[in-house]
C-alpha positions in Angstrom: -123.0 98.9 168.6 -122.3 95.8 170.7 -119.3 93.6 169.7 -120.4 90.9 172.1 -122.9 88.3 171.0 -123.6 85.0 172.8 -121.1 82.7 172.4 -121.2 79.0 173.3 -118.4 77.4 175.3 -115.3 77.3 173.2 -113.9 74.1 174.8 -110.6 73.4 176.7 -107.4 75.1 176.2 -105.5 73.5 173.3 -108.8 72.2 171.6 -110.1 73.7 168.4 -113.8 74.8 169.1 -116.5 72.6 167.6 -119.4 74.8 167.9 -121.8 75.2 165.0 -119.9 73.1 162.5 -121.4 73.0 159.0 -121.0 69.9 156.7 -119.0 70.3 153.5 -121.3 71.8 150.9 -124.3 72.9 152.8 -124.9 75.3 155.7 -126.8 73.3 158.3 -129.0 75.3 160.9 -131.8 74.1 163.2 -135.0 74.9 161.3 -133.1 76.1 158.3 -133.1 74.4 154.7 -129.6 73.8 153.4 -128.2 76.6 151.7 -126.3 75.6 148.6 -122.7 76.3 149.0 -121.5 73.4 147.0 -120.3 75.6 144.0 -117.9 77.4 146.5 -116.1 75.2 148.5 -112.5 75.8 149.6 -109.9 73.6 151.4 -111.7 73.7 154.9 -113.6 70.5 155.8 -116.3 72.6 157.5 -117.5 76.2 158.0 -118.7 77.8 161.2 -121.2 80.6 161.2 -119.9 83.8 162.8 -121.3 85.5 164.8 -123.5 82.7 166.0 -127.3 83.2 166.6 -127.7 86.2 164.1 -128.9 84.7 160.8 -132.8 85.0 161.6 -132.4 88.4 163.0 -130.2 89.6 160.1 -132.5 88.1 157.5 -135.6 89.8 158.9 -133.9 93.1 158.3 -133.9 92.5 154.6 -131.2 90.0 153.8 -127.6 89.5 155.0 -124.3 89.3 153.1 -122.3 86.2 153.9 -118.5 86.0 153.2 -117.1 82.4 153.1 -113.5 82.6 154.3 -110.7 80.4 155.4 -108.0 81.1 157.8 -104.8 79.2 156.7 -101.3 78.7 158.3 -102.6 79.4 161.8 -99.4 78.3 163.7 -98.7 75.8 160.9 -102.2 74.3 161.6 -102.8 71.5 159.2 -106.4 72.3 158.2 -107.6 75.7 157.4 -110.4 77.2 159.7 -113.6 77.7 157.6 -115.8 80.7 158.4 -119.2 81.8 157.0 -119.2 85.5 158.3 -122.6 87.3 158.4 -121.9 90.2 160.7 -119.2 91.9 162.8 -117.1 88.9 164.0 -114.7 89.6 166.8 -111.4 87.8 166.7 -109.8 87.3 170.1 -109.5 84.8 172.8 -112.1 83.3 175.3 -115.8 83.4 175.4 -116.2 87.1 174.3 -114.7 86.3 170.9 -116.7 85.1 168.0 -113.4 83.6 166.2 -111.8 82.3 169.4 -108.1 81.8 168.6 -107.1 80.8 172.1 -106.6 77.0 171.1 -103.6 78.4 168.9 -101.5 79.7 171.8 -103.2 83.2 171.6 -102.4 84.2 175.0 -98.5 83.6 174.6 -98.7 85.3 171.2 -100.1 88.5 172.7 -103.8 88.3 171.3 -106.2 90.5 173.2 -109.6 89.1 174.2 -111.3 91.4 171.6 -108.3 91.9 169.4 -109.6 92.6 165.8 -112.9 91.9 163.8 -114.0 90.9 160.4 -116.8 93.2 159.0 -118.7 91.9 156.1 -120.1 94.4 153.5 -121.7 94.3 150.2 -118.5 95.4 148.4 -115.9 93.4 150.3 -114.7 91.8 153.6 -112.9 94.2 156.1 -110.6 93.8 159.0 -110.6 96.4 161.9 -108.1 96.4 164.8 -110.1 97.0 168.0 -107.4 99.1 169.6 -105.7 96.0 170.7 -102.6 96.1 173.0 -100.3 94.4 170.7 -101.6 95.5 167.4 -102.7 94.1 164.0 -100.9 94.0 160.9 -102.1 93.5 157.4 -99.5 92.3 154.8 -96.7 93.8 157.0 -98.5 97.0 157.6 -99.6 98.3 161.1 -103.4 98.9 161.0 -104.7 102.2 162.6 -107.2 101.1 165.3 -111.0 101.3 164.4 -110.3 101.8 160.7 -111.5 99.5 158.1 -109.1 97.7 155.7 -110.5 95.7 152.9 -109.3 92.1 152.7 -108.2 90.1 149.5 -107.3 86.6 149.1 -103.8 85.5 150.3 -103.5 88.5 152.5 -101.3 87.8 155.7 -102.8 89.0 159.0 -100.9 89.2 162.2 -102.9 89.6 165.6 -100.4 90.2 168.1 -97.6 87.6 167.0 -100.4 85.2 165.7 -100.2 84.9 162.0 -102.5 83.5 159.3 -103.4 83.9 155.9 -107.1 84.7 154.7 -108.6 83.0 151.6 -111.9 84.4 150.4 -114.0 81.6 149.0 -116.9 83.7 148.0 -120.0 85.9 149.0 -123.6 85.1 149.0 -126.7 87.2 149.9 -129.1 85.3 152.2 -132.7 86.7 152.1 -134.4 84.4 154.4 -133.2 81.6 156.8 -135.1 79.2 154.7 -133.5 80.0 151.4 -132.5 76.7 149.9 -130.5 77.8 146.9 -128.0 80.7 147.7 -125.0 80.5 145.5 -121.7 82.2 146.3 -120.5 84.8 143.8 -116.8 85.0 142.8 -114.8 87.1 145.4 -113.6 90.5 144.2 -110.2 90.5 142.6 
């Protein structure tokens, strides 16, 4: 299994990546109708599809689970980072990461290039440490590398020394890249 998908240029150091932004309420992809997320909107202004470029391939294989999440309190960041996760999404720094946290002082805070990953599944969203140098903790407990740990809203994640809270907004199953009325379900409690 390859963890490295094509990743657009993440931008300059100190800037939040602006790749594949989605407008509030609808998923906007070239050649894809708006997918109705308006009933499951969190605090993020926009949501970014991760990993990028996988929606059509995943839908051709019989549908894809999409978890809408927000990363809050990243180094006291004002706005949460919104993500629509449709496949294994590597959290790390630089062009090899699907969720590039380099703009949040990741190098100084001990984040590896491929530190951890979000893994979506039908029954929940999972966090996996990728045998990182400085480790990953979930709610203060160190993760065993390469094991899945199910996430819940308000969980606190520490990758290296970079801390953030995860908010699960909802889950949808997308059967076709042209689906126009996908509605998010309530997240598991």
